[in-house]
C-alpha positions in Angstrom: -113.2 15.3 42.1 -109.9 15.4 43.5 -107.8 12.2 44.0 -104.6 11.5 45.4 -101.5 9.5 43.6 -100.6 6.3 44.4 -97.2 5.4 46.3 -94.3 6.8 44.8 -91.3 4.3 44.3 -88.1 4.7 45.2 -87.1 4.6 41.5 -88.9 7.9 41.1 -86.9 9.7 43.9 -84.0 11.0 41.9 -85.0 12.6 38.6 -81.4 13.1 37.9 -80.8 9.5 37.0 -82.3 9.1 33.9 -82.1 5.2 33.7 -83.8 4.8 37.0 -86.5 7.6 37.0 -88.1 6.5 33.4 -89.5 3.6 32.3 -88.0 1.8 29.2 -91.1 2.6 27.4 -90.8 6.4 28.3 -87.4 6.2 27.8 -88.0 4.8 24.1 -90.5 7.7 23.6 -88.3 10.7 25.0 -85.3 9.2 22.9 -87.6 9.1 19.7 -88.6 12.9 20.2 -85.2 14.0 20.9 -84.0 12.5 17.4 -87.2 13.8 15.9 -86.0 17.6 17.0 -82.4 16.9 15.1 -82.1 17.9 11.3 -81.4 15.2 9.2 -77.6 14.8 8.4 -78.2 13.9 4.9 -80.6 17.0 4.0 -78.8 20.2 4.8 -81.9 21.7 3.2 -84.2 20.6 5.9 -81.7 21.9 8.6 -84.3 24.6 9.6 -87.1 22.0 10.5 -86.2 21.7 14.1 -87.4 23.4 17.3 -85.2 25.7 19.5 -86.4 26.0 23.4 -85.6 29.1 25.2 -85.7 29.8 29.0 -85.7 33.4 30.3 -85.3 33.9 34.0 -85.9 37.3 35.4 -84.9 37.5 39.0 -86.5 39.8 41.6 -85.6 43.4 43.1 -82.1 43.0 44.7 -81.4 39.6 43.7 -78.3 38.7 41.6 -76.9 34.9 40.9 -73.3 35.7 41.2 -73.8 37.7 44.5 -76.1 34.9 46.0 -73.7 32.3 45.0 -70.8 34.0 47.0 -73.2 34.0 50.2 -74.1 30.2 49.6 -77.9 31.4 48.9 -79.9 31.8 45.9 -83.4 33.0 44.7 -85.9 30.5 43.6 -85.0 32.0 39.9 -81.5 31.3 40.4 -82.3 27.6 41.2 -84.7 27.2 38.3 -82.1 28.7 36.1 -79.7 26.0 37.2 -82.1 23.1 37.0 -83.2 24.4 33.3 -81.1 22.2 30.6 -79.2 24.2 27.8 -76.5 26.5 26.6 -76.0 29.7 28.4 -75.5 33.4 27.2 -71.7 33.9 28.0 -71.0 37.0 30.4 -74.0 37.1 32.3 -73.1 34.9 35.2 -69.9 33.8 36.4 -68.7 30.3 35.5 -70.1 27.8 32.7 -73.3 26.2 33.6 -74.2 24.9 30.0 -75.6 21.4 29.5 -73.7 20.3 26.1 -75.9 17.3 25.8 -79.1 19.5 25.1 -77.9 21.5 22.1 -81.0 22.9 21.0 -82.1 24.5 24.6 -80.8 28.0 25.6 -81.2 29.7 28.7 -80.7 33.6 29.9 -80.5 35.0 33.2 -81.7 38.4 33.8 -80.4 39.9 37.6 -83.1 41.9 39.6 -83.2 45.6 39.8 -80.9 47.3 42.3 -77.9 45.1 42.4 -74.8 45.6 40.5 -73.8 42.9 38.4 -70.5 41.5 39.8 -69.0 39.0 37.6 
């Protein structure tokens, strides 16, 4: 059976606004999960008991993040790369697209074949 969702409120229209997008209960759950991912400060021996998150973005043939940005375009893969939070691998794309508030997230962009990398 297929069901349609109800009316989406204005608070859900902007996912970039954390306080407005998530309810108080959801924010508390996200905060709890975020804290559980970090190692305890008082116990260095437990420093390996947390998760790392990696995002790998492989672009298609003849697509290159840097060249597309110069032409005010971009592939869907490049847009996904921009949206994924975390630290970047330096030297792959121009500029620093890191999200310092996500220290356990890392993202890697791989340009498509057939295009030279221009940094």
